[in-house]
N, C-alpha and C positions, 0 to 999 in steps of 0.2 A: 341522074347521074349522065355526064356526057359519053359519047362514045369513046373518045381519048382515054378517060379515067376507067371506063370499063376494059377497053382492051390492055391498057398499061398494068391493072389489077389483076386481069386473068393471066398476063404473062410473067407478074410476080408471084402470084399462087403456084403457077404451074412449075417455076423455078424451085420455089420452096417444096412442092410435092414431089418432085423427081428424086432428090437425095432422101426424102423421107421415106418413099417408096422403096428404095434401094434397102434401107434398114428394115422394114417391115417383111419384105421377101426374105432376105437374109435370115431373119427369125420366125418365119413361117407365119406370119399373120395374114390372113387371108382379106380380101376386101370387104367382103361383108362385115367383117369385125371393125375395120377402119370406118366404114360407111355409118354403123352404129354409134361410135364414138364421135365422127363429124358432125351427126344431128344432135346427139347430147350437147356438144360443145356450142351448137347454135342456141339451142333452148337455154343452157345456164347463161350464156352472155346476153340474150336477149332479156332475160328476167334480171341480170344486173344492171343492164341499160335503163331498164324501166326503174329501178329501184333509186339509180343515181339521178335519174331525171325528175324524181318525186312522183310519178305517175305510179297507178294501181296495177301490181305485178300479178294481172289477169291471165290464166291459159288462153284466153280469147285473143289478148293482145300480143301472146307469145305466137302462136298459131298466125295472125296476120303479119307478123313481122318474118318469120321463117318461111311461110307457105306450107308449114307441116299441118296435119289436122289435129284438131283439137284433143282427140283421143291419143294421139300419138305424143303431141307435146305434153300432156299430162302424164304419160306413160315415162317420156324419158326426164321430166322433171323430178320423178319418184326415183328414177336408176342411181343407184349408188356406183360411184367408181372409185376404184382405190388410187388416190393420188400420191401414195408413197411417202406421206410425211415422215412416218419411222426411219425410213430410209434417209430421208433430206437431213433429219437429225443426228443420224450417224455419221454420215458424211461432214455435215459441218462441223461436228465436235473433232473428227479425226483431223481434219483441215486446220482448225484452231490449235490442237496439240503439236502438229508439226509447224506450224507458224509459229507459235508461243516458244518453240526450241531454237528458232533461227533468230529469234529477237530480242527475248528474255535474258539479261545478263547471268542470272542465276543457272542458266543452263548451256552457256557458251564457254570455251575453253580458252586459254591464256592468249588465243590469237584472234578470238572474237569469232569461233567458227563453233558450230554446234556439238556439243562436248558429248562423249562417250559416259551415258548416265549409270549410277550404281540403279538396281533396282529399289533400294529403300533408303532413307536417311534423307541429311542435307543435300538439296541439288540433285535430287532423283527422279528417276523416272516416275515413281509414284506420284511424288510432289507435282512434276509436269502435269500428269494426269488429271489430279484433283483441283489445279489451278484452271485448266482451260478446257475440260470435258464435261464439266458438270457432274451427273450422277452416273456417268457410264465407269463401271468398274475397271480397274487397272488391268486385270488380265484379259477382258474382253478387248480394251483398246489395244494391248499389246499383240493378241492373237490376229485382229483387222490388220494392223499395221504390217505384221510378219507376213500374212499371206498374201498381201499387195504388193510385198517387195520393197517396201518402205524402209524398214528397219530390220536390225537382225540383231539377237541377244545370244550372249556366250557368257563365259566366266569374268569377262572384263566388266559386263555390263550391257547396256543397249545404246548399240550405234545407229544414228540417223544416215540411210544410204541415198535417199532422194529426198529433195528439199519441198517437195510438192505431192500430196495424196491422190494418188491414182488407182481407184479400185478396180486393176485390171483382172485379178483374180474371181471377181464377183460380177459376173454380168449383169445383174438386176440393180446394182448398185450405178454401174458404167451407163446403163440405158436411162438410169433416173436423172441422171447429168443431162442427157438430150433433152428430156422434156423440161428441166429447169432453166438451163442456159439459153435455149433457142426460144423459151417464152419468153425470158427476160429482154432478149435482144428485139423479136417482135415489138415487146410492148413499148420499148424505147422508141423504136422506129415510128409506131403509130403515134405515140405523143407527141413526136417531133413533126409529125405530118398534119397535125390539127392545131399545133399551138404557134403563137406568133414566136420571132427569134428569141426575145428575151427570157422567155419561159422553157425555151428547147433544152435538154441535156445534151451532154458532149456524145457525140458520134461520129467517129472517124476512121479511116483505114488509109493505109499506104499502100500502093500497088505499080507494079511496073510489067509489061506485056513483053519485055526484051532482054531478060536476064538471060545469061548463059548457063546453060544444062549444069556444067561443071561447077558454076558457084552456087548452086541452090543449098548444098549439103553446109558449106561455110555460113551462107547466111542464115540457115535453118539455126546452127549453133550458137550464131549471135544474136538472134530474136529470140532465143530459148533463154539465153542468160540475161540479157538486158529486163526482158519482160518479167522473169522471176525475180530480179532485182527490183522492179518498179512495184511488182504487188508485195513484195514482203514491206516495201515502204509505206505503202497503203494501209497493209494490215497493223503496222505499228501504230500508225495514226488513229486508225479507227479502235483497235485496242484501248488506247488511252483516253479515248471519249466514249467508252461505254457506260450505261447505266447499270449499276450493280444493287440488285434486291436488298442485300444486307447494308448499304450505305444510305442514310436518309438523304433525299434529295428535293428540290424546288417540286412543289405539287404540280406545278404547270409542265414538268417535264415527262415525256413519253418515250418508250423505246420503238425506234424505227429501225428498218431493214434497208440495206444499201448494199451494192456490189458493183464492182467494175470488173469486167472480162476482159480479156486478150486471147485472140485465137490467130493460128498459123494455117495457111493454106498456100499449095502451088498447084498447078495443072497435072500434076502426076500421083497426085492422092488418091484418085479414083482409079486410077490403072491398076490391072492385075500384077501383083510383084512375081509373078512368074514368068512374066512375059520379058 
């Protein structure tokens, strides 16, 4: 690898690690724990690359690729890391419920907005949850949405307060989003780095370094509104093209995972809000 590529990669990795170190320090993770995870990631990815290339996935090959000893590589290959799959499922199902509420005509009011839903019966919260959350119990879903401030329930029914599910009251679920979303964007960028233009996926952003500080809040509100509208359009399209296990399909069809993410950043985000 050329010096230019090495320097560029070192700079890019350092930029990624700085905010990641901020998160780890904020939540009390010591460097030793991070280093163990980094070694594990190198071993697992080496094994994946060997499998994809059709080569034999041997510990000796992993040791050669990573610079670790065979003993250490073997230990790390057997190390079990909690990847948060259960949290992923709960988060994804909550998102599906909220988005179904915003696009499914059965749960909209006369003005096309998410309606206040009775707990049971036609056009109810119970029906919404059964339609969009799989096997998650209605009470459990209501509790999760209430604790995150996404809905409120009273004698009138269940009312949607936020059109997006953000599990702010559950730190573990919020941190799990960090792993999922950052991993996806890095994977997409890596794909675009090694593939020709025709095979690349969409990866764009708009930025401007000369925006008036007084205009930030107005733009933030604009971007929130338009981004939410776009994501709801995407979700409606994806929902219409889902494969359902109870509906016979062509045997050649297979279910695939797809996501499109939108994020907002300005250079005040990392500042101490008390200053």
